N, C-alpha and C positions, 0 to 999 in steps of 0.2 A: 584150605580148611572149609568144610561145609557142615551144617547142622545135620546130624545123622538121621533125624526123623523125616526131613524134607517137608515138614509141616510148618505153617505160620507160627511165630512165637509172639509172646506179649512184650516185644521189644520194639521200640521206635528209635531209630538213629537219625539225629538231626545235627545241625551245625549252626554257628553264628553267621554263616555265609552259605546261601543255598547252593552255590556252585563250588564248594570246597572239594577238590579232587581227593584229598586225603580222607575226608569224612565219607565221601561216596564209595571209596574202595573198602573202607571198614564196614560200611553198611552192606555192600555186596558180599563181602566175605562172611557176614553173619546171616546171609540169606534174605536180606531186604533188597528187593529189586526196584521198588518205587523210588522215583526221584525225590530228593529231599524237598525240592520246590513244590511237590505234590502233597507233602505232609505238613509243611509249615510255611506260612506266608510271612515274609520279612517286611511287614508294613512300616512305613514311616510317615508321620504326619507332616503337614506343610511347615510346621515350626521346627522340623528336623528331629522330633522325639520319636524314638523307636517303639513300636507296638507290634510284636510278633503275634501270630494267630495260628494255632494248630487247626488245620482245616477239617471241618466237620460237615455233615449232611445238613444243608440249609433247611430241609423240610422236616427235620427231626426236632420236635419240641418236647420230647419226653426225656431226653438224656442231656439236657443243657448242663454244661459244667462237669460232665462225666465221660467225655470222649476218651480220656486216657485212664479210666478206672482199671486198676489191677495191672497196669503196664509199667515197664521200666523204660524211662527215657534217657538215652545216651546223647549228651551234647559233646561233639568233637570240636575242639578249639585249637586252631593253629594260627601262626602269624600270617599277615597279609600285606600286600603292597597298597591295597585299596583303603583299608581301615587301620587306624592306630590300635595299639594294644589296649589303650584306655577304652576306645569304642567297643572293641571285642569283649573286653572284660565286663563292661556294663551290659552288653548284649547277653552274655552268659547269665548274669543275675536275673534279667528280665525273662529270658526263656525258661530258666529254672522255676521262677515264680509262676509263670503261665502253666507249666507242666503240672506243678503241684496243685494249683487252684482249679485245674481241670481233671483232677483225680489220679494223677500218676502216683504209683505206689513207691517208686524209687527213682531218683534222679542221679545219674552218674556223669561227672565231668571228666572227659578225657582231654588232657592238656599236656602234650608231650614235653613242651618247653614251658614249664610252669611260670605264669606271669608274676612279676614283682619279686622274684626270688633274689635278685641282686640286693634288695633292701631288706636283708635278713636279720637285722638287729637295729636297736635304737640308741639314743643318747644317754641311757642309764644301764647299769650292769644287769638289772632285772628284765631288760628288754632283749631277749634272745639268749638261748642256751647254746653256747659254742663248745667245740671240742678242745679249745685252748683257753687259757686264762687271759681275759681281756685286760689290757693295760690302758693307761690314760690316753695314749695316742690312738688306740682303736676306738675308744668311746668318743674321743674328740672328732673322729672322722664323721660321726653321725650327729654331731651337735646341730640342733635346729631342724633335723630331718625326722620324718615319721618312720615307724616300723611298719612299712607298707605291706610286707608279706603277711603279717598277722592280720592287718585290716582286711586284706583280700580274702583270707581264709574265713574270717568271721562273717564277712558279707556273703560269701558263697553259702555258708551254713544257714544264715538268716534267710536267704532267698529260696532255700528248699533243696540245695544240693546235699545228697546223703553220702556220696562216695566220690573221691578224687583219685584219678589215675594219672601218673606222670612218668617220665623216663629220665633216668640218670640225673636226678637233682643233686647238685653238688653240696648243698648247705645242710649241715647237721641241725642248725637252728630251725630252718624251714621244715625239715622232716619231723623234728620233735614237736614243733608247734602245730603242724597240720594233723599229726597223729592225735594230739591232744584235742584240737577243735572237732575233729571228725571221729573221735573215740575209737581210734584204731582202724577206721575204714578209709585209710589212705594208702595207696599202693605206688611205691617208687620202684618201677621196673628197670632193671639193668640187663641189657641183652648180652650177657656173657657168652651164651651158647651160639648166638648169631655171629658175633665177632670171631669166636673160636672156629666155627665151622668154615667161615670164609678164609681165614688165615691158614687153616690146615688143609683146605681143599682147593685153593686157587694157586696161581703161580705168582702172586704178588711178592712172596718172599723166597729166599733161597737158604736152606739150612739142612742139616743132617737128619737122619731118621729119628733120633731121640732129642732133637733140638740143638745139636752141635752147631755153633756159629749163629745162634739166635739170641738176641738180647731184647728183653722187655724193659721199657724205661718209664718211670713215673716222673713228671715234670717238677713235682714238689711233694712235700710230706703229706699234703691233703689228698693227693691222688694215690697214696701208697696202698691203701686197703683195696681200692678198685683194681689196681694193676696186679696186686698179689693174688686176688681172686681170678683175674684173667690168666695168670701164670698157672694156677691150680687147674683151671678149666681146660687149658691147652694140654696139660698132662705130658709135657716134653721135659723129661727129667734132667737133661743136660743143657737146657737153656739157662741163661743168666738173667739176673734182675739188678738193675741199677736205679738209683734215685738221685735226681738233681735238686739243687737248692737255688732259689731265686731271691734276690734282694732288689726291691724296687727303689731306685735312686731318684726317680721322678715319676710323674703320673704315667708317662709312656716310655720310661726307660728302666730296664732291668739288667742286673748282672747275674750270670749263670755260673754255678760251680757244682762240683760233685758233692752231694750231701754227705756229711760225716757219718750218717747212719745207713748209708747205702750198703746193700748186701755184698756187692762186688765192686771192685775198682775197675779201671780200664785195662789192667794188666791181662794180656792174653786175648783181648777182644778185637784185635786188628783184623779188618776185613769182614766183620760180622754183619748180619742183617739186623737192623734195629727197628722196633716198633715203639713209637712214643705215643702214649695214650693220654687223653684228657677229656673232660666232660663237655667243654665248649670252647669256641674260639671266636673272638670279635675282631680285634685289630690285627692279630697275627704276630705282633712284635715279640711276645714271649716264645712262641713256638719256633719262629725263625732263629731267634737268638739261641734257643736250645739246640736246634739242628746244626747250627754253626759250631757250637761248642762240641757237639758229638762228632764233628768231622775229624777230630784228632784220632778217633778210632779208625779212620779211613773206611767207613762202612761200605759194604757191598751193595746194600739196599737200605734206604731210609724212608720209612712209612710213618705218617702221622694219622692216628685213628682218633676220631672225635665224634661225640654223639650229636652235639648241636652246633651247626656251622652257620655263622652269620656272615654272609658273603658281602661285606662292605667293600666299597671301592678301595679303601685303604688296605683292608685285609687281602684282597685279591692281588694287589700290587706287591705287597710284602711277600706273600706265600708263593709267588712265582719264582722266588729265589732258588737257585740250583741245589742248595744244601738240603732242600726238602724234595724227596723223590716222588712219592705218591701220597694222596690224601684219601683216607677211607672214612666215610661219614654216613650217618643215617639221614632219612628224609623227615626228621621231626620238624624242620622248617621246609615245607614242601616246595617253595620257590627255588630251592637249590637244584631241582631237576631241570630248570630252565637253562639252556646253554648260554644265553646272554648273561644270566646271573652268574654262571661259572666263569665267564670270561676266559682269559688265557689258562686258567686252572683246569679247564676241561681236558687238557692234555694229560693231566695226572690225577684226575679225580674219579673215585668210585663211590656210588651212592647205593646203600642197602635200603631197599623199600620194605618197611616193617608193618604195613597195614594188616596183613594176614596174621602176623604175630600178635598184634594188639587185639584183633578180633578173637583170636583163640584165648587170650588172657581174659577178655571180657566174658566169654562163654564160661570160663572156669569160675569167675566171680559170681555169675548169675546162675551157675549150676545147670547150664543148658547142655543137652546131649550133642556131641559133635564127633566128627572124624578128625582125630589129631594128626597133624603133620610134624615130622621130626624137626624140620628146618624151614619154618614158614616165612620166608623172605624172598625177594627178587633182587637182582643186580642190574643196575643201570650205569652205563658209562658211555662217554662220547666216542665216536669213531676216530677222534684225534688221539685217544689213548693208545699207545703201542700194543697193549694187550687186548684191544677190542676184537670181539668175534661177531657179535650182533647186538642189536639195540637193547633187548631185555633178556636177561638170563634168569631161569629158575634155579634155586639153590642146588637142586638135585642134578643139574646139568654141568656143574663145575668141573667134573672129572674130564670133560671134553677139552677144557682149557689146558690140561696137563697131558692130553693125548692118551688117556687111559682107555 
């Protein structure tokens, strides 16, 4: 995806880390070829306090504080092994304030895995609007804790952020609250088309022309709407849809059953290809339990598709389980592209790189002229994966995997 005019735009793409590869790729896709380090200095005082500086002409004394006048500043924020999420969040606030105080017309935060979303409600019924009725046990879980997601949204707004863009946020409470704080200028992007394009055009699954022998699975009722939309996007009329239910018996123990509201039972599904979808995975205990439960179908292929993949030591060890065939994920946490980070899972991991897709969405929001791409993503997988062809694949090259 490139800007169709080929001319410079009033857009500045930076990050809370000058060498963030995810941010650099978004900037490049938007036609910004300057290094982020040449646009903003990540200065830190001797007392460890952060003081960023948008770099200006030192000899220009006529435009002090107006370096960014009329410009849109995009702050790309992802996780890091070097800085904690607390440090990165504070950096976002300070960079946004610097942008606004130096004349920026609009500040956009792009945070694919939105910080503090786990703390999406508080210890009172009026702290968080959920899609379910909160009982006393749910309220008690947050006793003594803060509603941090709301605090983060309010601080972002106060610092000067006008727009927030994230990917596949799982919490109704967070979405409603961010929409309220940012007066609708909150964008929760879900890459249905990217998932669908890869599943339909790669050889990761095996099914009939109209979806015969394909099963889409929601791990719980909370994921039903997302998986149902995936079902509609795939457009395979003979595919099946099942929904599981999980009961947490301990902090890290769950029991899996077929949900009583599941559209289909296991009857007639023997030997099917299954795709289990979820928004995020941390320890992997639930997904492995789910895949083990689904083994009674005797699946031909078992794929876990997840938007945010936290590659913890515990998670890598658990998900190496043979019940889980392949893992399809996005690079919202860019460190997942590191083979050491993948560990043994590199044998069954596929990463869809979505920087170009995000750049395209940003151009839409900013109403910038551009040349649209139908499937703006790349495919990255290790040579250890049995389906490996070469290091980076463009989406339009997928037909080569099937010998078309």
